[in-house]
Structure formats: C-alpha cells, structure tokens
C-alpha positions as CSV (number, residue, x, y, z in Angstrom):
1,X,-14.7,-20.3,-3.2
2,X,-13.8,-17.9,-0.3
3,X,-11.9,-14.9,-1.6
4,X,-8.4,-14.0,-0.3
5,X,-9.5,-10.1,-0.9
6,X,-12.7,-8.1,-1.4
7,X,-12.9,-5.8,-4.4
8,X,-15.9,-3.5,-4.4
9,X,-17.8,-3.1,-7.4
10,X,-18.7,0.0,-9.1
11,X,-20.5,1.4,-12.3
12,X,-19.0,4.7,-13.4
13,X,-20.9,7.7,-15.4
14,X,-17.8,9.3,-16.9
15,X,-20.1,11.6,-18.6
16,X,-20.2,13.4,-15.2
17,X,-16.6,14.3,-15.4
18,X,-16.1,17.9,-16.7
19,X,-12.5,16.6,-17.2
20,X,-11.9,12.5,-17.9
21,X,-8.3,12.8,-16.2
22,X,-8.5,16.1,-13.7
23,X,-11.9,16.6,-12.8
24,X,-12.3,17.9,-9.5
25,X,-13.0,14.8,-7.6
26,X,-9.2,14.5,-7.4
27,X,-8.9,17.4,-5.2
28,X,-12.1,16.1,-3.1
29,X,-10.6,13.1,-2.7
30,X,-7.1,14.8,-2.1
31,X,-8.7,16.9,1.0
32,X,-10.6,14.1,2.3
33,X,-7.4,11.9,2.8
34,X,-5.7,14.8,4.6
35,X,-8.1,15.5,6.8
36,X,-8.6,12.0,7.8
37,X,-4.8,11.8,8.2
38,X,-4.2,14.6,10.1
39,X,-1.8,16.5,7.0
40,X,-2.0,20.3,5.5
41,X,-1.5,18.9,1.8
42,X,-1.7,15.9,-0.6
43,X,-0.6,15.2,-4.2
44,X,-2.0,12.0,-6.1
45,X,-0.5,9.6,-8.3
46,X,-1.3,6.7,-10.9
47,X,-0.1,4.4,-8.1
48,X,2.2,4.2,-5.2
49,X,5.2,2.8,-6.8
50,X,5.1,6.8,-8.9
51,X,5.0,8.1,-5.9
52,X,7.7,6.2,-4.5
53,X,9.8,7.0,-7.7
54,X,9.3,10.7,-7.4
55,X,10.2,11.1,-4.0
56,X,13.6,9.3,-4.4
57,X,14.1,10.8,-7.6
58,X,17.6,11.3,-8.1
59,X,18.4,11.6,-4.5
60,X,21.9,9.3,-5.1
61,X,21.7,7.7,-1.8
62,X,21.5,4.0,-0.3
63,X,18.0,2.5,1.0
64,X,18.0,0.0,3.4
65,X,14.9,-2.0,2.2
66,X,13.2,-4.8,4.0
67,X,14.2,-8.4,1.6
68,X,10.5,-9.5,2.2
69,X,9.0,-6.6,0.3
70,X,6.9,-6.2,-2.9
71,X,9.5,-5.8,-5.8
72,X,7.9,-2.7,-6.9
73,X,9.0,-0.9,-4.2
74,X,12.6,-2.0,-5.1
75,X,12.1,-1.2,-8.4
76,X,11.3,2.2,-7.8
77,X,14.2,2.9,-5.5
78,X,16.4,1.7,-8.2
79,X,14.9,3.3,-11.1
80,X,15.0,6.6,-9.3
81,X,18.9,6.6,-9.2
82,X,19.8,5.3,-5.7
83,X,21.4,2.0,-4.7
84,X,20.1,-0.1,-1.7
85,X,20.9,-2.8,0.9
86,X,18.7,-5.5,2.2
87,X,17.5,-5.4,5.8
88,X,16.1,-8.1,8.1
89,X,13.0,-6.8,8.8
90,X,9.4,-8.6,8.2
91,X,7.5,-6.6,10.8
92,X,6.5,-3.9,8.6
93,X,4.1,-5.9,6.5
94,X,0.7,-4.6,7.0
95,X,2.0,-1.3,8.7
96,X,4.1,1.5,7.9
97,X,7.6,2.2,7.9
98,X,10.7,5.1,7.0
99,X,11.5,4.1,4.1
100,X,14.6,6.3,4.1
101,X,15.6,9.3,6.5
102,X,17.1,11.8,5.2
103,X,19.1,14.8,6.9
104,X,15.9,17.0,7.6
105,X,12.8,14.8,6.7
106,X,11.9,11.3,6.4
107,X,9.7,9.1,3.9
108,X,7.1,6.9,5.5
109,X,6.2,4.1,3.2
110,X,2.2,3.5,4.6
111,X,1.0,1.9,1.6
112,X,-0.7,-1.0,3.3
113,X,-2.0,1.3,6.4
114,X,-3.9,4.1,6.6
115,X,-5.7,5.4,9.8
116,X,-7.3,8.2,11.4
117,X,-4.6,11.2,12.5
118,X,-1.5,8.9,11.3
119,X,0.1,11.6,10.0
120,X,0.3,13.1,13.1
121,X,1.4,10.3,15.1
122,X,4.0,9.1,13.2
123,X,5.0,12.1,11.3
124,X,7.0,15.7,12.0
125,X,5.5,18.4,9.4
126,X,8.3,18.1,7.0
127,X,8.1,14.4,6.4
128,X,6.4,12.8,3.5
129,X,4.0,9.8,4.3
130,X,2.6,7.4,1.0
131,X,-0.2,6.0,0.7
132,X,-1.5,3.3,-1.9
133,X,-4.7,2.7,-3.5
134,X,-4.1,-0.4,-5.2
135,X,-7.4,-2.7,-5.4
136,X,-6.7,-4.9,-2.1
137,X,-5.5,-1.9,0.1
138,X,-7.7,-0.8,2.9
139,X,-8.9,2.1,0.6
140,X,-8.8,0.5,-2.7
141,X,-9.1,1.7,-6.4
142,X,-8.0,0.8,-9.7
143,X,-4.6,1.7,-8.4
144,X,-3.5,4.7,-7.1
145,X,-0.8,6.7,-4.7
146,X,-0.8,9.6,-2.4
147,X,1.8,11.8,-0.6
148,X,1.2,14.2,2.1
149,X,2.9,16.4,4.2
150,X,2.4,19.6,5.6
151,X,5.3,21.0,3.6
152,X,3.8,23.3,1.0
153,X,6.9,23.3,-1.0
154,X,7.6,19.8,-1.4
155,X,4.0,18.8,-2.6
156,X,3.5,21.6,-5.0
157,X,7.2,20.1,-6.6
158,X,5.8,16.6,-6.8
159,X,2.6,17.9,-8.1
160,X,4.4,19.2,-11.0
161,X,6.5,16.4,-11.4
162,X,3.7,14.2,-11.9
163,X,1.6,16.4,-14.0
164,X,4.4,16.3,-17.0
165,X,6.6,19.1,-15.2
166,X,3.8,21.9,-15.7
167,X,2.2,23.9,-12.7
168,X,-1.5,23.1,-11.8
169,X,-4.5,24.7,-13.4
170,X,-8.1,24.1,-13.9
171,X,-7.1,24.9,-18.0
172,X,-4.6,23.1,-19.6
173,X,-3.5,26.0,-21.7
174,X,-3.4,27.9,-18.2
175,X,-0.5,25.5,-17.1
176,X,3.1,26.4,-17.3
177,X,5.9,24.1,-18.2
178,X,8.5,24.3,-15.6
179,X,10.5,21.3,-16.5
180,X,10.4,17.6,-18.2
181,X,8.3,15.6,-16.0
182,X,6.4,12.6,-16.0
183,X,2.9,11.3,-16.8
184,X,2.0,9.8,-13.3
185,X,-1.1,12.1,-11.6
186,X,-4.2,10.1,-10.5
187,X,-7.0,10.3,-13.1
188,X,-10.4,11.0,-12.1
189,X,-11.5,7.3,-12.4
190,X,-9.2,6.4,-9.8
191,X,-10.1,9.1,-7.4
192,X,-13.6,8.4,-7.9
193,X,-13.2,5.0,-6.9
194,X,-11.0,5.4,-4.1
195,X,-13.6,8.0,-2.7
196,X,-16.4,5.8,-2.6
197,X,-14.3,3.0,-1.1
198,X,-13.0,5.7,1.5
199,X,-16.6,6.3,2.8
200,X,-17.1,2.8,3.6
201,X,-13.3,2.7,5.9
202,X,-15.0,2.9,9.3
203,X,-17.4,0.1,8.9
204,X,-15.2,-2.2,6.9
205,X,-12.6,-1.3,10.0
206,X,-15.1,-2.6,12.6
207,X,-15.7,-5.5,10.6
208,X,-12.2,-6.5,10.6
209,X,-11.6,-5.9,13.9
210,X,-14.2,-8.6,14.5
211,X,-12.5,-11.2,12.3
212,X,-8.8,-10.3,13.4
213,X,-10.3,-10.7,16.9
214,X,-11.7,-14.3,16.3
215,X,-8.6,-15.0,14.0
216,X,-6.3,-14.2,17.0
217,X,-8.2,-16.4,19.8
218,X,-8.4,-19.6,17.9
219,X,-5.1,-19.0,15.9
220,X,-3.2,-18.0,18.9
221,X,-1.6,-15.2,16.8
222,X,-1.5,-11.4,17.9
223,X,-2.0,-9.8,14.6
224,X,-3.0,-6.3,14.2
225,X,-3.0,-5.0,10.5
226,X,-6.3,-4.1,8.6
227,X,-4.7,-5.7,5.5
228,X,-3.1,-9.0,5.3
229,X,-3.9,-11.5,8.0
230,X,-0.5,-13.6,7.9
231,X,0.0,-17.2,9.8
232,X,3.0,-19.5,9.3
233,X,2.7,-23.0,8.5
234,X,5.0,-26.2,7.5
235,X,5.0,-27.3,3.8
236,X,3.1,-24.2,2.4
237,X,2.6,-25.3,-1.0
238,X,0.5,-28.4,0.6
239,X,-1.3,-26.3,2.7
240,X,-2.5,-23.1,0.3
241,X,-3.8,-26.4,-2.1
242,X,-4.9,-28.3,1.1
243,X,-7.2,-24.9,1.7
244,X,-7.9,-24.2,-1.8
245,X,-9.5,-28.0,-2.1
246,X,-11.9,-26.9,0.8
247,X,-12.9,-24.0,-1.1
248,X,-10.4,-21.3,0.7
249,X,-8.1,-19.0,-1.5
250,X,-4.8,-18.1,0.0
251,X,-1.7,-16.0,-1.2
252,X,2.0,-15.5,-0.5
253,X,3.2,-12.0,0.8
254,X,6.6,-11.9,-0.2
255,X,9.3,-13.4,-1.2
256,X,12.7,-12.5,0.4
257,X,14.2,-10.5,-2.5
258,X,17.7,-10.9,-1.4
259,X,17.3,-14.3,-2.8
260,X,16.6,-13.6,-6.1
261,X,18.8,-13.4,-8.9
262,X,17.5,-10.0,-10.1
263,X,18.3,-8.0,-7.0
264,X,20.7,-10.0,-5.4
265,X,23.9,-7.9,-3.5
266,X,26.7,-9.6,-2.1
267,X,27.0,-10.2,1.9
268,X,23.0,-10.0,2.5
269,X,22.3,-11.8,5.5
270,X,18.7,-12.1,6.7
271,X,17.9,-15.1,8.0
272,X,14.6,-14.1,9.6
273,X,13.4,-13.4,6.3
274,X,14.5,-16.2,4.6
275,X,12.6,-18.6,7.0
276,X,8.9,-16.1,6.6
277,X,9.7,-16.2,3.1
278,X,9.1,-19.9,3.0
279,X,6.3,-20.4,5.6
280,X,4.3,-17.6,5.9
281,X,1.0,-17.1,4.3
282,X,-2.0,-15.0,4.0
283,X,-5.5,-16.1,4.9
284,X,-9.1,-14.5,3.7
285,X,-9.3,-11.0,5.7
286,X,-12.0,-8.8,4.1
287,X,-15.1,-7.6,5.4
288,X,-17.1,-9.7,3.2
289,X,-16.5,-12.6,5.1
290,X,-19.6,-14.2,6.6
291,X,-19.6,-16.0,10.2
292,X,-19.9,-19.1,8.6
293,X,-16.7,-18.0,6.4
294,X,-14.8,-17.4,8.9
295,X,-15.3,-20.6,11.2
296,X,-14.9,-23.0,8.0
297,X,-11.4,-21.1,7.9
298,X,-10.6,-21.4,11.3
299,X,-11.8,-25.1,11.3
300,X,-9.5,-26.3,8.4
301,X,-6.3,-24.4,9.9
302,X,-6.9,-26.0,13.2
303,X,-7.3,-29.6,11.3
304,X,-4.5,-29.0,9.0
305,X,-1.3,-31.3,9.6
306,X,1.4,-30.3,7.5
C-alpha cells in the first residue's frame, strides 16, 4: 500500500538526557528553527494547538476563521476565551495565514509551512508565528509546536505560561512561580525527533519539488505546498475507495466546520468551502515515494471515471 504520508522511525536512548522533560536538546531545537526562519526568539509547546491557545488566551476578541480548517484550531480559539466568525477561505491550506491581527501585532498560523527566512518575509518584529511538529507536518515529531518572534517579552511570557507559570531555570528548585500557568511545554523526546527530521528537511523538500512538479504537469494543477497535494474529484467516496483498491491511500483535508452542528453559527455563508469540503482529496505526497509509486498514482487518477 502506498501511504498518504511518511513518518520516519527513530530509536531514542533517553538515558542520554540530563532531564527527561527539559534537556538542552529543546533549546537546541528552538535555536535551529529561529536561525532557519530568521527570527530572534522561540518558545516550544507540546502542540501547535497549545501555542494557539496561549497566544489567544483571554484576548476577548472575534477571530475570523476559515471554515475549512482543522477543528483543533477553532477549539483553541473558543477555549482560550474568544468568539469566531467563519470566512470562505480555502487558499490557506498547505500555506500560512493571518490567524488574527491586533492593533500592534499579528499572529500567523504556519502549522503547515516551514521555509527558510519565512519570518523575515512574512512578519514584522512584534508578530508571533506559529509552527506545528505534528507527525505528518514538514518537520514532524510526536506532536509539538513553536512560536517565534523578535519580541523578547512576548516569548518570555509565553514560555512562563507553558511552564506552569514559572520562570525558566535549568534546575527545578530555582524556578520562581509567577502566576498559575499551564503544563504545555515541549519535552525532550519531541525535540529530539523534530531536530532529527529538521536535519533532513532540505533533502526532503528537493524530493517533494520533483514529485509536485510531476503531479502538476500530469494532473493540471499548480500546487505549491510542501505539506499536502490536494485535487478535486467527483464522487469523492468512490474515488477514495477506487484508489484504495489499487493500493493507494488518500485522505480528506478538511471538512467545512460552519456546517458542523458543534460550531455552526447563524448567517455563515461559505459556498466555496462547502464545495471543496465535498470534492477535495489529498493524494500521497512524501519523500519516500518511488518513481514507480508516482507513475502508478498519476495513472490511476487519470483513469478514474467518477
């Protein structure tokens, strides 16, 4: 079976850690990412969802959220004390987008994108940019998230919020409790896996470009994402079953949340999201695909008759 994603396998010797939860590898990983994206400071979390939650905590604002989005994003906005409206934006998928813009800074959700000098290109110094290290993301781990910024005070506050409300110190007994916080920090194992996958990123992106170009040229798309390759089909359930019968796993990214009874609000009008929610499917897109795999996938898509 040709998998939708590739997840690398690692064996980790935890005896090498001086601290199981807060070994120096966490800081090493933070430093590598800030250098890569062109920011000054970083703070890591157990997930990008936690990063959104803490970045939006008690802002008491209304956030305009794409309807076609992972529900964890909307959950973080709601549980952090905010309200939301739905917008009809599907172009963000596989890219970064402005989650919310305050008077003096903005928050960019880049959970599906991680590129060289990205912070410099997309952000002002006071902005917060959020990355995800969910297993299937460009740099995967056993989940994890990060916020980068040039604003030292924001990063320090977020680091304390994620670390039980305590100031950071190498020794637990030297930490000062500043306020009631949350246990949302990244642990050593998450940082270890993410750092190893980050070392492979350049080679991974080179291979993904070759695959993406082949897909675009043969299937008639102009996709640019390094995370997902999505196409539109008729009778999506039949297409997914058809591909599975030919040894190809496909997936759905994402459903229109404004139609979900849990999140539905009055007067939501997102026709593009509704259409793509029914017709869009993700096909295998990862660095372990062989030429034979790619040709097989393209051949079966071109032969599909919905």
